[in-house]
N, C-alpha and C positions, 0 to 999 in steps of 0.2 A: 431281219437284221436287228441286232440288239440295240436298245435305246436306253438313254439315261435321262431322267427328268428331275429338274429342280425348280424351286419357286423363283420367279423373276422378282426384281426389286424395284421400288419406285423411290427415286431421288433422295429424300431428306433423311438425315440422321441414320439410324440403323433400320430404316423403313423396309418392312417386308411388303411385297407387292401381291395384289390379288390377281395373279396370272402365273402360268406355269412355263417352264423352259424345257424344251425337248432337245437332247443332244444325240445326234446320230454318230456312232463310231465310224471313222473314215469319212465323215461328212462334216460340213460346218454346222454350228449349233442351230437348233430350231427352237423358237420361243412362242409363248402364247401371247399374242397381242395383235391389235388391228393394224392395217396398213394405212398409208397416207391416201386419203380419198381422192380419186380422180374426178374432175368435174364432169357432170353428166351433160352431154350435149343433146339438145333438142333438135331433131332433124325434121324440117318442115317441107312438105311437098310444095313446090312452086304453084300448084293449082290453087284457085280461090278457096276450095274446101278441102283442107288436108285430111288424109286418112288418119284415123285414130291409131292405126298400127304404126304410123311413122313418127309418132310423138311419144317421148318418154313419159311415164305416168307421173302424176303429181304426188309428192310425198307429204305435202303440208298437213293434210288431215290426220294421217297416221302419226306424224310427229307431234301434232297438237294433243292427240289422245294419250300418247306415251310419255312425253317429256316430264310431266308433273308427277307421274307414278314411278319413275325410275329414280332411285335415291343413291346418295353417296354413303358408303359404309366405311367407317374409320375404326381401326382397332388399336388397342394398346396391350402390349405384352411385356411383362417384366422378366428379363433374362439375367440369371446369375453370372457375373463375370468369371470367366474360366482362365483368364490370362493374368490374374493377380493372386498367385498362391501364397504370397507373404502374409496376407490377412489371416488366413487359417493357420499359418505357421506361428503367429503370435496370439492365437486364440480368438480372433475376431472373424465375424462373418463377412464374406466379400460383398461389396455393394452391388446392387442390382442395376442393370441398364434398362432403359425404356426403349422398346422397339415399337415403332408405329407402322401400321399397314393401311392399305387403301384399296377399295374395290367398289363394286356397284351392287345394287339389289333392285328387285321389282316388287312393288306392292300388289298383292293379288287378292286382298280383302280389305274393305274400307274400315275394318276394326284395327288395322295396323299390322297384318301378317305380311311378311316379306320373304321372298325366296332369293337366295344368293348361292354362291359356291361354297362348298365345305372348306376349300383351301383358303378362302378369304378370312374365315373366322376360326380356323382350326386351333390356333394357339392363343386366342384372344382371352385376356383377363377382363377387358372392358370393350364394349362395342357401342359406338355412337353413330346414329343415323341422321343425315342431313337431308331434308326435303328440298325441292326446287324453290320453295317459298322462303328459303334461308332459315327455317326453323330446324332445330336439332333436338333429338330425343335419345336418351339411353335405350339400348335394345337388349332384350333377353334372347338367348339362344334356345329356341323351343326344341330343336332336334337337328341332327345331322346324319348324312349317309355318305361315308367316304367312298363307297363302291360306285356311286354315281356322281360324286363331287357336288352334292346338293346340301343345302341347309335352309332351315326356316327360322326367321327372327320374328320378334313381336315388339312393337312400340306402343306406348300409351299416349296417343296424340290428344289434342284438345277437342277433337271431334272427328267425323268421318274424313278419311283421306282418299285422294284419287287412286284409282286402280287401273290395271291393264287387264282387259278380258282375255281369257284363254281362246286360242284358235286351235285348229287340228293340224298337227305336224304330219299326220297321215295323208292329208290332202295336199301337202306342199309338193310342187313340181320343180324339177330341175330347169333352171332358166328363169324362174320366178323372181321378181324384184322383192327385196327385203331391206329393212332398216336395222342398224345396230345402234342402240341407245345406251350410253353409260357415261363414265367419268374418267376417261383416259388421262394419265399424267395430272390428275387433280383438276382437269378442266371440266367443270360441272355441266351436266345436261348436253353432252355432245351427241349429235346425230350424224351417222354416216350411212351411205347406201351402197348396195351391191346386188348380186344375184345369187341364187342357190346354185352352187357349183356341183354338188354331189350329195347323196344321202347315204345313211348307214355306214359311215366311216368308222373303222376301228383303228385308232392311231397309237394304242398302247401307252397311254399316259397316266392311267389311274392305277392306284395300288389296291391290291386285294389283300385278304387275310386268310391264307390257307389253313391256319389253325382252326378258325371258326367256319371254314368253308364259305366265306363271303368273298366272292370274286367280282372284279370290276365289270360294270355294264357299260359298254361303249358302242354307240350307234349314232354318231354325231351327224348333224347337218353341217356340211361344209359350204362356206360362202366366201365371196371376195369383198365383203363389206369390211371397212377398216376397223380393226379391233387392236387396242394397244394395252400395255400395263395399266391397270386401273379399270378396264372394261369388264374384268371377270365378275360374273354375277349379274351383268346387265342384260337388257332385253334384246331379243331378235324378234322383230314383228313383221307381219305382212303389210301390204298396202292398205289394209282395212284397220290397221292399228291393233291387230290381235297377236297375242303372245304365241309364238311358235317354237321358241327355244330360249335357253339361257346361255349366253356367251361364256365360254370356258377356256378356250385355248387358241393359240395361233401357231403356225409353222413358220419359222423365220431363221435366217442366218445371221441376223443383226441384233436380235432382241426386241425389235419393233416390227410392226406389221409389214409383210412383204407379199401379200396376195392370198394367204390361206388362213381362214379362221374357222373355228368349230364351236358348235352350240349343242347342248343337250336338248333333244326334242321334247316338245310339250307333252307328248304322250307319256314319257317317263317322268317329267316334272310333276304332272298332275297326280300320278299315282304315289310318288314319294311324299309329296306335300300332304295328300289325303291321309296316308297311313300315319305319318308322324303326328299330325294334328288330332286324329281320331282314335288311334290305337297306342300312340306313344312309341311305336316301333315300325319298321318296314316289314311287311308281310310278303315274303317272296314266294313265287310259285316256281316249281321245277317240273320240267317234262320228264327228266330221268334218263337221258341218253348221253352217250359220249359220241362226238362227231368229228369229222374232218371235212374240209372243203372238197367239193367235187372238181377234180382236175380232168383234163382231156383224156388221160389214161384211164381214170376211174369211170368216166362216162362211157368209154368204149367197152371196158370190161363188163360193166353192169347193163350195157345195151340201152343207155339213156338217149333220148332224142336231142337233148341239149346239155351243154356243160354248165349245169346250174343245180342248186340245191345243196343239202347237207347230208353226207354219207354217214350212217350210223355205224360206229365201230364197237360199241358196247352198250349194254342195258344195265342201269343201276338197279340192284336188288331192292325190293320193297317200294319201288317208285311206281308212278302211274303208268309209265311206258312198259314196265314189267308185267302189268296186269292187262295189257292190250295185246294186239297181234303184231306189234312191231318187233323186228329182229335185227341183229347185226347184219350188215350188208344192204339193208333197205336205204333208200334215199328220200329224205323229207322234201316234198315239193311245195306244200302249202299248209297253212294253219287257218282253220275257219275261213277258207276261201282266199286268204291273202298269200300270194305267191312268195316263196322263199328262194332267194338266189344265193345267199351266203350266210355265214355265221352271224354277223351283226344284225341282219334282217330277222333271223330266227330269234335272237335275243330280244329285239325290240317288239316283236310280235308276241312272244310269251309274256313280255312286260305289261301287257294289258290286263293280266289276270291275277287272281288271288288263289291260294291253295283251296282246293275244293271245287273250283270251276272246271267244267268239262269242255274240252276243245275237240274239234274235228281235225284229224291229221290225214292229209293226202300224201301217199308215198309210192315209190316205184320199187318193184322187185322182179328180177328176171325179165326185164323189158316190158312188164305190164304195170298198170297203175291201180292202186287200191285205196281204200279209205277206212279209217278206224276212228274210234273215239278214245280219248285219254282224260282221266281225271287228274288234274295237276295236284301235286302235294308239296309240303314243305321239305326242308333238307333232312328232316327226321323220318321221312316216309309217311307222314300223317297229314290230315287235313285240319287238325286241331291246333288252336293257339290258346295260350292263357288269356283269360277274359280281361283284357286291358282296355276295352272300349270305354271311352269317356262318357259320362252322363250327358245325354242330349240337352238337358236343362242347363248344363254348364255354360257359362258365358263364353268360354273359350272354344266351344264346339264350332266347327266350320265344315260346311259341305260345299264342295265346288260343283259348278255346273258341268254336266256331261262327263262324269268321272268314269270313263270306260277304259282308261289307261291302266297299265300295271307295270310290274318290274320283274325281270327274270334274272337269274344268277347262274353261273356255271357250276357244275359239280366237278369234283376232282378229275383231272384228265389222266389218261393212260398213255404213256410214251408221248407221242406228238399229237394225240387226239385232243379235241376240244370237247368239253362236256357242258350240257345245258339241261 
C-alpha cells in the first residue's frame, strides 16, 4: 500500500520535530513517536522463594548506565518567509523566520561523538546539545546518511563525557525486554520500557535517491516501548544498558505513541558511524542481484521446502554476483550462515560488510541447495574507493569496538523486483 511520510512537529513556535509521520492512504495517519507507558506489574509467586521467571526484570542498572549518555538535541533553522511577497515587490528581502526543532542523541565516544537521526538535524543551521547535567554545547555535524536516517555530531565538552556501550542487535530476541531513553515533548531523560515485538521491519519511511542509486536501508527493530515526538535519535538499550538501536519512528493514528515504535539496529548504526568518522563517507557493499520475496506460489514452483528466502530475478552486470554461480531463478537462503527469510534480513545481513569483502551465499536451485562465494562491490562494480581514510594520528580518529557491522543498499529494481 502506498504511504506518505512527513516530519512530526513539537509544540512551540514553528518547531520542527525529531520524529516522522507516516500516512497510510485509506487509513488513519501513522506517526513516529512512543506510546504512553503502561506500568510494569511484578508477579510474585506466593511461595517463600519466588521463581525468577515470575518477576519482571529490574531496569534500574540499565537506566543508570544510559540516562547520562542520552542528550537533548536542539536545532535552529532560518526559513525565508514565503507568505509576504510585498517585501520583494518593493525591493526588500523578506524577513526570515526561526524554526526550532528538538530530538535526542546518544553519546558513543567519551570525546563527544554523538549519533542521532538524520531527520533531526537535516535542515539545521545551528545545533545545540544539552547533557543530563544541564550543561549545553554547540555541536558540529560530522556527517549524515539519509538512506539510514543516521547522523553523527561532535561536541567539545570540558572533559570526557558518559557513553553508552554498543550491544549486538544480531543477538536480540523477540520478546526480550528493552528500554527507550530520550527526550519526548522536551521532557529530558525519559525512560520507558517494553519488549522487542519484531525484527527486520521494512516500513517504507526513508527516502532514497534514485539519481545516485542511494536507496533506503530499512530493517527496523519493532518494540512496544513508548516513543513520542522528541525521542527520535534516542537510545534503545537492552537490560544490560547496551545500545541495540536508535529510535527513529512510530506507527500511530494520533501523532503520539500507540503501541509500535521502530529503531535502527546497532549493526547498521556501528557501520555508518565507523564509515563517517574514518572515511568521511559511507562505503556501501552490493551483492549485485535483483530480488523479490518468496511467496507460496514461488516456493511451489521452485520446489522449496519452506516459503522463505529471496528469489533472484536479475543479476547486475559487473557485480560480484555476476562473477559467481548465482543465476536468475535461484533463491538466497543464507549469507555466511545467517538464514535469510525476507528482503529486510538480506539488507541487514549484507550491511555488515564493505566492498571487497567475500561472503558465502547458500541458495536453492531446482529443489537442491548449493553454496558459492561472492566478492561484494560498490555501486560502480569495483572494490576501490578514493583514499579518504583519515590519518590515525588525527585526534578525531575513532575506532569502535567490535565493528563487524556494515551497510547494504539496493540497486535499481526491474518492474516490481527489489535489488540489493
